[in-house]
N, C-alpha and C positions, 0 to 999 in steps of 0.2 A: 439108354438113349441120352442124348446131350441136349440140355435146355440152356438157352442164353436168355437171361432176364435183364431187360433194360428198365431201371427204375426212373421215376419222374425227376429225381434230383441229380441224375447223371451217373449214379453208381451202376455198376454192371456185375452180375453174378453168372457163373457157369456152374450148372449142376449136372451130374451124371447120375441118372436114376433108372431103375428098372421100369418096364412098362406096367408092372403090377402096382406101382405107386398110386395111391388114391389121391383124389383132388384135395381132400382134407390134409393129407400128409404133405402135398406140394405147397399148399398155402402156409402150413406151419413152418416148413423148412425155409421158404422165402422170407416170411415175416421174421423168423429168428435170426437169419443171416443179416437182414437189414436193420435189426434191432427196433422193429416196429410192432405195436400191439395188434394192429389190424391193417390189412391191405386189400386191394382189389387187383385181380390179374386179368389181363386182356390177351387173347390169342386170336389172330386173324381178324382184328377189329371187332371181336365179340367178347364181352365180359364173361369170364368163367364164373358163373353164379355158384356160390357155396351155400347150400341149404340142406335140409334133411334128405331130399331126394338125390342130390348130386354129390354129396360129400364122400360117398363110398365108391363112386365111379373111378375106374382106373384110367391111367393115361392111354392105355390101349383102347378102352371103351370110348374114350373121348376122341379117337381117331388121330392120336399123335403117331407120327411115323418114326421108326427107330433108325431109318436110313440116313437121315440128315439132321443137322442142327435145327432145333425148333426155337423160334424167337417169341418171347412173351414180353409184355410190358407190365410193370407193376406201379401202383399208385397208393399212397397212404390214404386211409379212410380218416377223414378229419370230421369231428363232430363239434357242433356248437353246444356248449353246456352252460348252465346257471350255477354259479358258486355263491354261497352265502358266507358272509363274514360276520362274526359275532364277537363283541368284546367280552373277554374273560377276565376274571379277577385273578391276578397273578399269585396272590397269597393263598387262595383256597383252590385254585385251578377249576373253579366253577364259573359257568356263564353268568354274567350280570343280568338280572331281570329288568333293571332300570333302562338298559339300552337295547333297542331293537336290532335285529340282525339286518344287514344290508345285502341287497342282491346285485350281483354283477354277472354279465354275460361275456363269455370268451370262447375261443376255439380251444379244443383240448391239446393243441400243439403250441399254443402261444405261451410265452413265459409269464409267470405270475406277476412280474414287476409292474405291468400295466394296471392290474386291479389293486395291487398293493399301494401304488402311488395315488390312485383315485380314493382309496379308503383313507389314506393318511390326510389327503386334502379334506375329505368329508369330516374327519375327526379333528382336524386342525392340530395334528400332532405328527411329528416326524420320527419319533422314537418308538416304533412298534415292532414287536416280534410276532410272526405268523406261524401257526402250527396246524398240522393235520394229523389226527390220531396220535398225538404226542410227539410227532417229529417236527422239528423246526424246518420251515420251507425256505429254500434259497430263491431269491428273486428271478434267477435265470432258469429255474426248474419249470416244468410244465405239468398240467393235470394228468396227461397221459403217462408220465413217468411214475405217478403215484396210483395209477389205475382208477382215477376218479371218474365218477359218473355224474349225470345231471342231478343237481340238488344237494351236493356235498356241502358240509359246513366246515369252515375254517375258524380257528380260534385266533383272536388278535389280543395280544397282551401289550397294553400301553405301559411302557417302561418309565419309571421315574428316575430322575437324576438327583443325586445328593450334592448340593452346593455347600461345601465346607470352607 
């Protein structure tokens, strides 16, 4: 069967799948092709709910017809998450106990630069490197690119400059 998927951002996919394809497999293929961690699919103005009961249903069981092109809509699932930033000592790579961690809320698809700039203002320093699990974060990167969940802690290293 042929499925045409219209994504919310204007991208379009065409998939040719057997009717025995499960809903879970469909979700995975669409999300992978769109390079998204999680999506929602809509068919005939109804959200195709993916849960324990429906994930193993096949396209045939969901009344998809193999005779014509079926059109679905896809939307990214965006989550609001809390990110904590804590100053770390660059020489020992340990968090400083004298400074408390600061909490910032953001969408998991927003770039880090917004909270980085806020943290720099809060700390009154512009020369800060941010890391997550030992990886330096780029300001244009997003939490979803790092599979971050609510409550993750970023390390901030305030860099010193040598004036010689």
